[in-house]
C-alpha positions in Angstrom: -26.7 23.4 14.7 -25.3 26.7 13.4 -23.5 29.5 15.1 -24.8 33.0 14.7 -24.3 36.5 16.3 -27.0 38.4 18.1 -27.2 42.2 17.6 -25.3 42.7 20.9 -22.4 40.6 19.6 -23.2 37.5 21.7 -22.7 34.2 19.9 -25.6 31.7 19.8 -25.9 28.2 18.5 -29.2 27.6 16.8 -31.0 24.4 16.0 -31.6 25.1 12.3 -34.4 22.5 12.1 -36.5 25.0 14.1 -36.2 27.8 11.5 -39.5 28.7 10.0 -38.7 31.9 8.1 -35.8 34.3 7.6 -36.4 38.0 6.8 -34.1 40.9 6.1 -35.8 43.8 7.8 -33.0 45.3 7.3 -31.5 43.3 10.2 -32.0 39.5 9.8 -35.0 38.3 11.7 -35.3 34.5 12.2 -38.7 33.1 13.2 -38.7 29.7 14.8 -41.4 27.1 14.9 -41.5 27.7 18.7 -42.8 31.2 18.1 -39.6 32.8 19.2 -37.9 35.4 17.0 -34.2 36.1 16.9 -32.4 39.0 15.3 -28.8 38.3 14.1 -26.0 40.3 12.5 -25.5 37.8 9.7 -27.3 38.5 6.4 -30.2 36.2 5.5 -28.2 34.5 2.6 -25.4 33.8 5.0 -27.8 32.1 7.5 -29.1 30.0 4.6 -25.6 29.1 3.5 -24.7 28.0 7.0 -27.9 25.8 7.2 -27.0 24.2 3.9 -23.4 23.6 5.0 -24.6 22.0 8.2 -27.2 19.8 6.5 -24.6 18.8 3.8 -22.1 17.8 6.6 -24.7 15.4 8.0 -25.1 13.6 4.7 -21.4 13.1 4.3 -20.7 11.6 7.7 -19.8 7.9 7.8 -22.1 5.7 9.8 -20.7 4.6 13.2 -18.6 1.5 13.1 -19.9 -1.5 15.2 -17.6 -4.2 16.3 -19.3 -7.6 16.7 
């Protein structure tokens, strides 16, 4: 999940696994696999950076400890 800002300055948290395309039109338009489209204030390259940062954080997490 990544945090972004809608054009009206409202914060949203987006499931980045649903992103299909990101366009700069000149505002950033994110098309989701659900068919929904979201315009955000962040530049397209910033959205991509946040997705990479989130995905990278998942890879570096330790597995849960089990006590048996």
